[in-house]
N, C-alpha and C positions, 0 to 999 in steps of 0.2 A: 267355608271360603278362607283361603290362606291370606295372611297379611303379606305386604311386600317383603318384609324381612324373612318370613317363612318360605316364600318363593325363592329367595336368594339361597337359603340353606338347602332347599330341595335341589337346586341346580348343582350343588356340590355333592350329590349322591349318584352312585351308579348301581342300578338294580339288575339282578339277573332275572330273566324271564324263562328260565329253563323248563319249569313245569307250571301248569295251571289247570285246575279242575273247576268246571262250572258249578259243581256241587261239592261241598266240603267232604273230604274222605271220612270213612267210618272211623270212630275213635280208635286210636292206636295204630292206624295205618297212615301212610304218607302218599301224597299225590305224586304219581309217576307218569302223568300225561304230558308229554313233551309239547311245547308251544311251537307249532310249525306255521300256524296262521294266527295273526294277532287278534285275540278276542276283543270284543267291543269294550268289555270292562277294563282291560289293560290300556286300550287306546284312550278311553275316557280318563283314566288315571294319569297318563302322560300329559294329556291336554290340561287337566285340572291342576296338576301339581308343579309343572315346570321342571321335573327331574332332568338332570343334565346328561345322563349316560345310561346305556344298557350293556349287559354282558351276555354274549351268546355262547351256548354250549352245543355239543354234538346233537343233543336231542332237538335243537332248534333247526338243524341243518340236514335237509334231505336231498334236494336237487337244486340245480342252478336256478331254475324258474321259481321254485318255492322260496329260496333264500332271497332272491331279488325282490319278489313280491313282499316278503316280510320286512326287509330293510326299507323298502318304499313306504309301507304302511306305518312303520315306526316313525320315519321322518315326517310323514304327512301329519301324524298326531302331534308331534313336537312343534311343528310350524303353526299349529292351531292353538298353542298355549299362549299365555299372556306375554311371555318373553319372545315368542316366535323364533327361538334359537334351535338349530338342528341338534340332534343327539350325537354324542360320541358313541359309536357302536364298536364295542371291543370284543376281542377273541384271543384265546391262547393258541396260536398257530406257530409254535416254535420250530417245528420240524422234529423228527426223531420220536422220542417217547411221547411228547405232548403235542397233539394235533387234534383239531375238532372238525375240519372240513372233510366231507366224504368225497372220494374220487378226485381230490386235488393232487397235484404233483407232491410226492412224498419223499423228502430228503432224509438222509440218514442221521441228522441231528448235529448238535454243536461239537460233541467230542469227535465225531467223524471229520468235521471241518477242522478241528484242532489237529487231527492226524495228518492233514494235508499242508500244514503251515511250513514245515521245514523245506519242502520242495516247491510250494506254490504261494507262500505268504498269504495274503488276504483274498486271493482270487475267488475261492469258493464261498467265503462269507459274503462277498459282494454278489456273486451270481445267484446263489440260492435265495438271498433276501430279496433280490429284484424280482425273482419269479414268484415268491410268496406274496410280496407286496402287490404285484400286478393282479394275481388271482383274487386277493382280498378286495382290492379296489373295484374290480369289475362286478363284484357281488354287492357293493354298497357298504362294505365294512371298512371303517376309516382309522381303526386303532388296533395294533397288534401288541399284545403283552409279550414282547420279545425285543431284543435278545437278552438271554440270561448272561450276565457277565460276572457271576460269582466265580471266585478262584477255588477250584476243587482241591483242597489240600488234605481232605479227610477221606480215606478209602471207605469208611463205614457210613458216609453220608447217604441217607436213604432217599432224600428228596431232590438233591441236585445231581451229583454223580455224572452220568453221561449228558446231562443237560448243560454242563459246563464245557467251555472250550478247552479247559485243561488246568494245569497247576502253575503255569508261569504267568505272573501278573501282566507283564508287558505284552506277551503274546495274546492273552485274553483281551487286553485293552485295544490292541490294533485290530483284532478280529471284530471286536465290539463296534468300533468306529465304522468299519466296512459294512457291518450288518445294519447299523442305524442308517447310514447313507443310502444303502440299497433299498430299504423299505420306504424311506421318506422321499426318495426320488420317484417312487410310484404313487405318491399321494397318500401314504398310510403313515400315521403317527407311530413311531417306534417307542418302546418302553424298556428302559434299562432296569434290570431287577437282579437281586433283591437288596436294596440299600439298607445298611452299610456293608452287607456281605453275608451270604448264607453258605459259604463254601466249606467252613470248618465246623460243621455241626453233625452230631450223630442222632439228633432228634428231628423228626419231621414236624414242622410248625403247623401242619394240618392236624396233628395229633397231640401236640404239647408245646411248651414254651422253651425253646433252646436258649442256651447261654454261651457266649463266646468270651473267654477270659484272656484274650490276647492283650499284651500291653500296647500302649499308644504307638510305639515305634513299629511294631509288627502290623498293627491295624493300618497304619499309613502306608507301609511298604507293600502289603499284600491285599487286604480287603478293600481299602478305599482307592487304591492305585488305578484300577481300571475305570472307576466312575470319574475320578479326577481327569484322567487322560481323555475319555470320551467327551466330557463336558468342554474341555479345552480345545479339542480337535474336531468337534462336530456341533450340531445343534439338536440334541435329542429333545423330542417334544414332551416326553414323560419319563419319570423315574418312579418305580414302585418300591414301597417300603417293605421291610422284613419284620415279622413278629419275633424278634430276637432281642435278648438282653445283652447289652454291651457295656458292662460297668466301667470300663476305661473311658468310654465316651460320655456316659451319664449314669452315675450311681444313685441318683435320686430315687426315692421309693414312692409307691402309690398303693392305696389300700384296695385289695381285691374283694370280690363278693363275700368271701367267708371271713373277712376281717384281717387277713394276713397282709403284712406290708411286703411288697415285692418290688424288685428293681423295675423301673419303667421299661417296657419293650420299646424298641426304636420307633415303632409306629405311633407311640404316644409320647415321644420325647421331643420337646421344643429345642433342647440343646442339640439334638441330632438332626432334626428336620429343618429347623430354621437357622439356628446359630451356625451349624456346620454346613449342611447342604445348601441352604439358600444364601447365607451370607458369606461364609468363608470360602466355599467352593464355587460361589457365584452361579448357581444353577438358576436359569431363568424360566424353565419349563414347568409343566404340571407335576405336582407331587401327588401320586395316587397311593392309597393303601393297598396292601395285599388284602384278600377277601377277609372281611371282618367276622365271617361266620366260622373261620378256622379256629381250632381249639387253642392255639397260641394266644388268642384274644378272648374268644367266647367262653372258655372254661373259667375265666378269671373276672370278667366284667359283663354287666348287663348291656343290652344293645344301646341304650341311650348314653350311658357313661362312656362306652367304647367310642361312639361316634363323636361325642362332645370332646373327649380328650384328644382324639387324633386331629380333629379340625382345629382345636386350640393349639396343638403342637406345630401346626403349619401345613397339614395336608390340604390340598385343594379338592381332592375327590375321595370321598369315603366309599369304598367298593364293597358292594353286597352287605350293607349294614342291617338289612331287614328282608325276610323272605315273604314274598306274596305268592301263595299257592292256591288260594281259593277266594271267592268274592268277599268273604268276611274279613280277609286280611287287608283289604283296601282301606276300610275305615280305620283299622288298627294302624296302618302305615301313616295315615294322615295325623293321627294322634301322636305317633312316634316323631314325625317331623316337627310338630308343634312343641313336643317336650324337649327335643334337641335345641330348637330355636330359643325356647325360654331360658334354658341353661346357658346358652351362648350369650344371650342378651344380658343375663345377670352378670356374667363374667365381664362384659363390656362396661356395664354400670359400675362394677366394683374395681375397674381399672386393671383387671387381669388379662384383658384382651382388647384390642383396638378395633373399632368399626372399620377403620381403613384396611385392616388385615382381611376382612371379609370382602370388601370392595376390590382390593388388589387381586385377591384370589379369583374372583369372578372375571376380572379383566384378563387374567392369564388364560382362564378356560375359554373365554370368548375369542381371544387373540388366536389361539391354536385352532379353534373351530373355523374361524374365518380363513386361516391359512390352509387348512387341509380338507375341510368338508365342502365339496363342490357338488351339489346335487345334480343328477343327470337331467338333461333337457330332451333326451330321446325317449321313445316309448319303452314300456317294459319288454315288449316283444323284441325290440332292437337290442336292448341290454342283454336279454337272454341269448340271443344269437351271438353277440360278441363274447359272452361268457363261455358258451359252448365251444366256440372257436379257440379260445385262449386257454382255458383250464385243462391241465394235463395234455396240452398240445404236443405234437411231435418235437417241437423245439424245446419245450420245457422238460419233457421226459429225457431228452438228450442231455440236458444240464444235470438232471438227476443221475444219469448213468456216469457222466464224467466225474461227479463227486465220488460215487462209489468206486470207480476205477482208481482214483487217487487216494482214497481213504482206507480201503481194505488193507488190513495189516496182518503180516505173517508173524504169528506168536511162537510157533514151534515148527521145526523142520529137521527131523532126524536125517542122517546121512542117506542119500540116494532115494529119499521119498519124493520130493518135488524138485524139479518139474517131472511130470509123467509123460511118456511118449504114447500118444493115443493108439498107435499101431500095436502096442504091447498089451493093451487093455481090451479084452473081449467081453468082460462081464463086470458090471458095477452093481453093488448091493447097497441100497439106501435105507436108512432109518430116519423117519421124519415125524413131526408131531401131528400133522394133519394133511388132508388131501391137497389143500392150496399150496403148501410147501412142496409136496411131492411133484405137483405139476410144474411149479416154478423151477425147481432144481433139475428135474428131468429135461425140461425145455432148454435150460442153460447148458446141460451136458451135451444134448443132441446137437445143438448149434455149433458148439466148439469142436465136437468130433467130426461133424460134417465139414466144417471149415478146414479141418486137417485132412480131409479126403477119406475119412473112415466112416463107413455107413453100416458096418456089421458090428453092432454093439448090443449086448443083452443087458437090460436094466431090470432088476427085481427090487421090490420095495416092501417095507413094513411101515404101515401108517398107524401110529400109536393110538389115535383116537377112534379107530374103527374096532368093531366087535372082533374078539378073538385075536387081538394083536399080540397078547402075551403068548398065546398058544403058537402063533406063527414064529415068534422069537425063539421059543423052545425047540422048534424044528429048525435045526441049524444047517439043513441041506443047502439052502440057497446061499448062505453066507460062505460056507467052506468051498463052494464052487466058484466064488467070485475072485477077481484079480484085484479089486479095490473095494473097500467099504467106506462109505461116506455117511456121517450122521450130522444132523443139524441140532443145535442146542440154543435155547433162549435163556439167558441168565440176566435177570433184572434186579435192580435195587428197588423193591416195590414201594410205591407211594400212591396215595389216592389222587394226586395231581395228574397221574397218567390217564385216569378215567374222567376227571373233571373237578373233583373237590370233595368236601366233607360229606355231601349227600351220598357219595358212593361207598362210604366206608364199609357198611354191612355187606353190600354186594361184592365188594372187592375181597372180603374175607371168605365168602362162599365160593367165589370163582377163581381164586388165586392159582389153583393147580390145573386149570383148563388150558388148552392150546399149547401144552408143552412148557408153560412158564414155570420156572423154578425160582422161588423167592429165597432170600438169604437163609431163612430159618430151615428151608428144605435142602440147603446145599449139603452135599455128602462129604465124607472124609476122602482123602486121596487114595485110600485103599481100594484096589480093584476087586470087583465082585468075582468070586471063584466060579469056575466052570460048573461046580456042583449045584450052583443056583438054578441051573436049567431044570433040575428035577423038582424044585419047589413050586408050590402053587400060591405063594404069597403075592398079593397084588403089589407091584412095584410102581413107583412114580417114574416119570419120563427120564429124569436124570439117572436113575438106576439102570433103566433100559439102555441108555447110551453107554454107560460104563460097561455094562455086560457085553454089548456088541463089540466095543473096542477091545475088551479083554479077550474075547473069543478070536477076534482077528489076529491079535498079537500071538495067541497060542498057536494058531494055524499058520503063522508067518505070512499073513495077508496084509498088504499095505492098508493103512486106515487114515482117514482124514476127518477132522472135526471142523465144521463151519458154524461159528458161534455168532449169535446176535445178542447185543446188550452190553453189560458192563465188563470191562477188562479186569476189574477188581474181583469178580466173582467166578471167573472161568478156571482158576487154578485147580480145583478138585477134579476137573475133567481132562486136564492136559496130559497127565502122566500116562494115561492108557492109549492115547492117540499118537501115531507116528508124526502127524503134521496137524497144525491148527491155524485157522484163519479167523479173524474177527472183522465183522462187517458193521459193528456198532448198532445203531437203531434203525437199520434198514427194514422195510416192510414189504410183504408180498402184496401186490396190487393186481387188479383185473383190468385188462385192456377193454376197448369198446366192443370187442367180440366175445368178451367173457373169459378170455384165456389168462391164466395167472402167470405173473412174472415177478422177478425180484432183481433190481439193479445190483444189489450186493451179491446175490448168487451168480449173476452173470459175471461180475468182476472176479469172484472167487474161483470159478471154473476156468476163467482165462488165465489166472495165476497158476492153477493146477497144471496146465499144459505149457507153461513157459513164460507167460507175461510177467514183467517185473512187479513185485508187490511194493508199492510206493508209500504206503501209510507208515507213519512213525508215531507211536503212542505219545500223546501229550501229557501223560501222567506216569508216575513211577510205580511199578509193581513191587511189592515186598516179597 
């Protein structure tokens, strides 16, 4: 049985319920059973401990009905706890690279929104966040870990990159305000991240501990500026900390597990979280940590120390401080909460922390719960009907297409390549990563050609993930008979956050080359593969296949187009061999209710091919 103080501390913790196995896994293996229905053991845990929040991942989310039942059951358990307070139910639904919901409206991400700023200001930050907020709210999810307002000033940043609105602090700030207001107008708490700024790092804090050596003037001008602006011009419910060292803000050291003295990460710095963010910047909302199981913290500190230090620094919510994957972990978690509580109580007794700090923190959490968490009064069946009607609705998909139309950016256009007159093109040859891309791209082409009154069009395709794809590429007959060659390319700055977190690290390493994805280490030189490569039997990755097709088209004087998805910083190796190139940022291929695949970015790209204005303006500088 917890004491009242231990219950208070549990309310300041957010647990993920991503996986749970009713029986402990075999030694050396990890539980990989996604929680889609709340197990009695976890319901009892919520009721017994008064934990304050849970975090949902893709493994928890299957269908509208299932998600609504899960969030209902979570809240039912919370209301049966001693505090009788509802849970903050959180998710990473940023749009673009980082999304968790299946079948939801899928926007092209923050950098795509940044690409619309010159011509549209904050229009699409507002509209996309309103849609995302509405779709989360109807499912019973009341907190989105978004928007990212890190200023991306480092082209080698592996974890932020296209998750950022861009490199201009004021532009990022204004888009951040619009995103916060859009989400919160729909009854979903927004989360600014990652304070005090993750934009100029070359290390992913999921994998290590980054350090930013900016001087104070640069920090205030660039890193802090969007946070300061949004706090002053909106009312963000939450700010998430970064596991990053900022010696200009706090150079104090702390002893790590192995005895080394290291500079305190921002997540553990009272100077940064309390003196700067809470007091100087006058932030009144909830301070939540980034996931405490990330290597930026977990490689240096044990679970108890990490949680005690961040709560002492001023965090209101310790996110994912402890993994519960099997029944035996439940008792361990209770011991963990008691250990954290004892150390915090000792700090209070020694005058290092005030009891009022804990009470004020709980008051903040409860204030925002009361403001944003309004549990449904309708039946689950009625909630599901409402969700089915709203999520990925015709109106929401139209908003998705409008963003793609305004964001898609023309990166290269040799003389006389674009626009193309449909009547002049009788045969288009495609190279795509998978069948879904092929269907989406062909659908976009056929619609535009029919719109132009041209119905006599031959389309041939090479689908790289199908058997004998390389053999088909070596047979150049289809390509040399084409009037236009189009290849798709996915270039991503790979981070485990795309998948969900540190649990995915091993799987990400195994699967990094699937589905046409090319990570930075697989990026090729700008040298074009020679035609002689046709005679080799060496297995090529998808990036090499794209370069080969573009080189062959150039040799045969056939127009070629590259449609790229992902980071503008990584596309350069593929630009030299294409006559024209379009970037659709983090657009995704989706399936409609009939199972037909489509892509808003491909629709926008093909419209540009036949004459529509490309309106996107890169919000970052390419070297």
